[in-house]
N, C-alpha and C positions, 0 to 999 in steps of 0.2 A: 502968195506964193513966198514976198520976201520976209514978211514976219514970220513964218517957218524956218527958211533955208538960213538967215543968218543966225538965229540964236544957235543952231545945229551947228553950223560952221565954227561959231566962236567956242562952244564946248568942245569941238573936235580939237580946236588948236590949243585949250587950255590942258586936256588930257595929253597930247604929244608934248607939251612943254613941260608938265608936272616931270620931280624927278621921281624916279623909281626907286622902291625899297632896295636896299641892296641885300643880295642873297649871299648868306654865308655859307661856306661850306666848312664845317665845323670837322669834319673828317681830316683835313689836311692841316689842322693846326697841331702845334706841338702839345703835348700833355700839359703842359703847365698853363700856356694860354687856352686850351679847351675847358680846363678846370677852372679858370678865372670867368671865362664866359659861361660856364654852367653857373657858378656862384652868382652873377648878375641876373641870370634867369631866375634863379630859384628866389632871391630876395625882392625882384621886381614883381614875380606873378603870383597869385595867390595860389598857395600851396595847401592842399587838405590831406589829411593823413586819416584813414579809416578808423584806425582803432589804436589807441594809448591807453595804457593801464594807469594813469597816474592816482586818478580816486582811490583806488585800492591801495597804491603803494602809499598814499596820503595817510591811509587809515591804519595800517602797518606801522608807519614812521612816526604818526602823532603830528596831526597840521596843527601848527600853533604860531605866533609871532615870534617864538625865541628861535632864532634862527640855529643854536646848537641842536635843536632835534628835526626841522624840516621846514625850510623855506624856498620854496622853488621859485620866487621871485627874484632869486640871486642863483648864482653858479653852484650847483651841488657836487658832491666829491664821488656820490654814486648815483645809480639810477640813470635812465636813458633822456628824461626830458627835463627841463628847467628853463625861466625864460632866456638867460643869455644865450642858452647855446642853440634854442628854437630860433632866436632872431638870427645867429650865426647860420643856422643852416637854411632860412627861409620858409620854415613851417608857420603857417598861418592859423590853420584850424586845425587841430588835433581832436577828432571824436574822443570825448572822455569816457571810457568806459566804466559803466556804472555794473560792475561784475558781482554775479550773484554766485558764489561756489553751490556745487551740486547738493552739497553736504546740507546746506539751508533748505532743500526741498521738503526733509523727512519733518521739519517743524513747522506747523501751521504759523502762518503770519510771519514767519521770521525773513523770508524772501522779499516781501513787499516792504518790511520795517528795514532791513540793508539798505535795498534800493532809495529809500528815502532819507537816508542818512547819508547816503555816497552823493544824491544829488545837492542836498544841504551843504555838504563839504565842497563841493565845487561852485557852487553859488558863492560860498564863504570867499573862496580864493579870489573870485571876480570883484567881490565888494571890498575885500581888503587891498588888494593892488588895482583898482581901476584904471590906474596910468599904465598898466601892463596887460591887464586880461579882461575880458567882457563876455557875458554869455550869449549865445548867437542860437536862434530859434530857425533859421531860414537861411537860403544863401544870399537874400539882400542884407541879413544881419552881417554874414561875413564879409561881402563887401564893403559894409559902413565901419566896419571894425579895420579891416584892412587899410583903409583911406585914413585914419586914426595912428596907424602904427601900432594897434594892440592886437594880442593874440587871442582869437575866437576861442570859445569853449563850447563848441556843438555838443550834446551828450546821447548815447545810444546805450541801452541797456543789454548786456550780455546775459543772456539768460532769460528766456520767457516765463521763469517760474515766478518771476518778481508779480506776474498778474494773478498768481495764486489760482484760486477755482473761481475766479468771479470775471466775468466778460466786462463790466464796469470800469476795471480797472485798466483796461487798454486807453479808452479815454481819459482816465485820471492822469496816466503817466504821459501821455499827451499835453496837459494841462501843466504838469510838472517840468515839460520841456525836452522830454525824451524823443529823438527823431528816428530813431530805429531801434528795433528790437531783435536780437540774435535769438532765434526760437528755442534752441537747446544750448546746454554746456556739454557737460562730460558725461550724463547720465540721461536717459530716456527722463521726460517728464510730463505734464498732464497736456501738454501741446503736440508733441512726437516723439521720433527715437532720435537718438543722438550717435553722430560718428564714432565716438569713442567706447559705446557701450553697445555688447553683443546680445543684449536681450530682445530686441525687437518688439517692444510692448505692443505696440498700435500698429506695427507693418509700415510706419510711414507716420503721415500726420493722425493724429486722432478726431473724431467728430468735434471735441471742444477746439482744437488745434485749428479747424477748417473755418470754424467761427471766429477765433482768434484774428487768423489772416485776411478774412472780410472786413472786420472790425478795424484793422490796421489800416487797411484801404481806406476805410470810411472816414476814419479820423486825421489821417495823413501822416501816418509812421511809417518807414520804410522797413520792409520785410528783409529781414538780414538772415542768409541762407548758410552762413558759416557754422560749423561744429554741426549742423545737421546729418542724419545719414543720407545715403543716395535716396532711397524712397521717400524721405520727407520731404527731400530736394523735389524730387519730381512731382509729389502732391500739390506742393506749395506753388509751382508754377501753374499747376492746372487750375488753381484757384483764383489768382490774385489777377486784378485788374489793371495793373500798372507794373511797371518795372522794379525789379529786386536788385538787392545788393548781396555779393559776399563780402563782408567787411575786414577780413583779415585771413584770406585762403591763398594758399599756391597751387600748382600744379603738378598733378598726381604722376604725369609721366616720369618727373625726376624722384619719385619717391613711390615707386610700385608697393600697391598693399596697401597704402596709408589713406584711409578713408576720408581721413580729415581735410586731407587735399581734394582738388576737383579734378576729375576725369575729364577728357576731351568731349565726350557726350554730353557732362553736365554744362561745360563751357560754352558749345555750341547753343544748346537748350538756353543759358543765360542770355546770350548775346541775340537771339530770336525774341526773347522776351523784351530785349532793349536795356537788359540790366548791366551792372556793372562788378567787375571781379579785383578786389583790390588785394595788391600781392602781400602777402606775410613775409617779415624778413628773417623769422627764426630759423637757428640752423637745420633743425629735422624737419623744417617746412621746405626748405630749398635744396636739401642735399641728404640722399639717404646714406651718403657715406660718412656723414657727421656723427650718428650715432656712435658706430663701430668705432671711429677715431677718437670721440671722447670718452668713449669707456675705457680705452687702452691708457690714455692719460690719466684718468681718475682714478685707475689701478694703481698706476704707477706712484702715483702722488700718496695713497692711502697708504701703500707697503713702507714707501719713504719716510713718510710721518712715523708710523710705527717703529722702523729702524733706528731713527733718529731720536725716539722719544719727545715728538713735537706734537703740537694740535696746531690746526690753519691761522689762529690767532698769532703767533709769534711770529716776530718779524723776521727770523731768518727762514721760516716755512713760508712766509709771504713771498719773500726773494726769489726762493728756489722755486716756487710755484710759477710765479710770472716767467721765470727764465724757461724752467723745463717746458711749459705751455707754448712758450714763444718759439723753442726750438723744435717742438713737435706738434704745431699748429694743427689742431683738429678742424679748425673753422671753415667754412667756405668761403668765398670773398664776394664783393660785391658784383663781379662778373656773373656770378651765377645767379643773383637776383634779377640782372637783366635778361639772363637767359630765360626765366619764367615769363618776363613780360614780351619779350620776342616772342616765344611760343603763341602766346595769348593771341597777340597782333598778328601772326602769321597764319593762325588758324581762324579766328574771326574779325579781326583789324582793330584799327587804333580806338575805336570809339567805346571799347567794354573794358578797359583795364584803367588800375588806378593803384595807389600806393596805401596800404594797409598794414603798417610796420610790424604792429603788437610791441612796440618797445613798451619797457617797464613790465612786460607780460611774459616775455620768454627768457628772464634769466640773463646767463653771460653767454647763450649761444649764438648772438648775432654775428653776422660776417665780418671779417676783416673789411676795414674802409665803410662799415656802416653801424659803428658800434653805440651810437645815440644821434639824436635829431641834429646835432650841426653837420653829420656828414650826408646829408642828402645832396650836397652839389657833388660828391663823388659818385652818386649813382647817375645823376642828371649828365655828367662829364662822359659817363661811359657809352649812355644812350646816345649822346651827341657823335661820340666816336663809332658808332654803329649806323649812322646814317639818320637818325631822327632828327626831325627839323623843331626848331622853336614851338610851331603850332602842334606839333604832334607832342611836344613836352607840357604844353597848358592844357591840352586835353586830358592828358596822365595825372597833372597836378589838380586839376579842379572841374575843366569843362565837363567832364563825362560824369562827375560824381552829382555836378549841380543839374546836370538834364534829367538825372534820375530823380533828386531831390524835389525838382521843380514840377515833374510830371505828377509825382505823386502828392504835392500841394494842390496842383490843378485839379486833379480827380476829387481830392477831398472836398474842394470849394464847390464844387458841382453836385456834392451829394449834400450837403449843409444847408 
């Protein structure tokens, strides 16, 4: 008996004497102290963003080593993402959107060719600045890159049109590094119906789309249900064998009639599937009042430019536009983004929500306090103010999406 009791007693004494981790009540901090704490959390925790449109921005801006064109290894005067600002905000793993415009669907081979070119562009970024960026194909890669202090560049293909009409392209793109595929974009495609399209070509997923979802499960690509119609959403959930994601969608409750966002029914269905909804920061996604407010501002500016015989490039016009927009701010605030996160958490729990900003993809519509990747701590501070714990923030930043990503990897490994 003594051989059992002595170790047990020893363990009990050690536990009793061990210092307890201090529980911090962030709600009682000053705003300044809370923001400092949020910044520390952001910069010490892996942070994943489900959707950043940098590759297409590089394509439009011309990716080159000549900094006068575009070099996101240094601070850039426009756009929402670059290395210094990402470091400031604590963003470690922005999913690079390999974006295929719906217009490419009409030209055979064009979608796949564009996807390949954007993948090459992303790889070139990592190869050109290996001290700042690195490719990432798994949660393990992200963790390793985080320890090195470099920003991971996982990739997701926005619009399954890149698969063309060839199922073997699913495995091809997995080999090229794609780790999620958004099934549709602005128009119905061969896979299924899109939320922005009213045609209802297939009534949901097509037969080919059903095969695509099954093949994505088999090879280890996450199924992304942002942009799809409600019927496509339901059909995909009925077929998938693993959790899904919505890489950049928000809550429809705050934008009634906007099918691009997710209804409570779909949020609950995704949670039952074990999936993760990653909140889009775009103004029209988080507040229905933004569209009306921004339209009034635009109308006034257009009339003012005509009356003063100026165009937007004139310095006087730029100064006026900045001043007028600030005085008649149509933009929602960081608090509104937190409202969306609150809604998901209250509806289904903390395990099913993440960040999916759509930075570099939603123009100048971003909320006050979330204009670029450097401002993530503002959102984290707001969540801390509302009573979210450090552990809650870690789930939102990376643990939830890592859980889904690993489940998809594990299922694929069991099938191959």
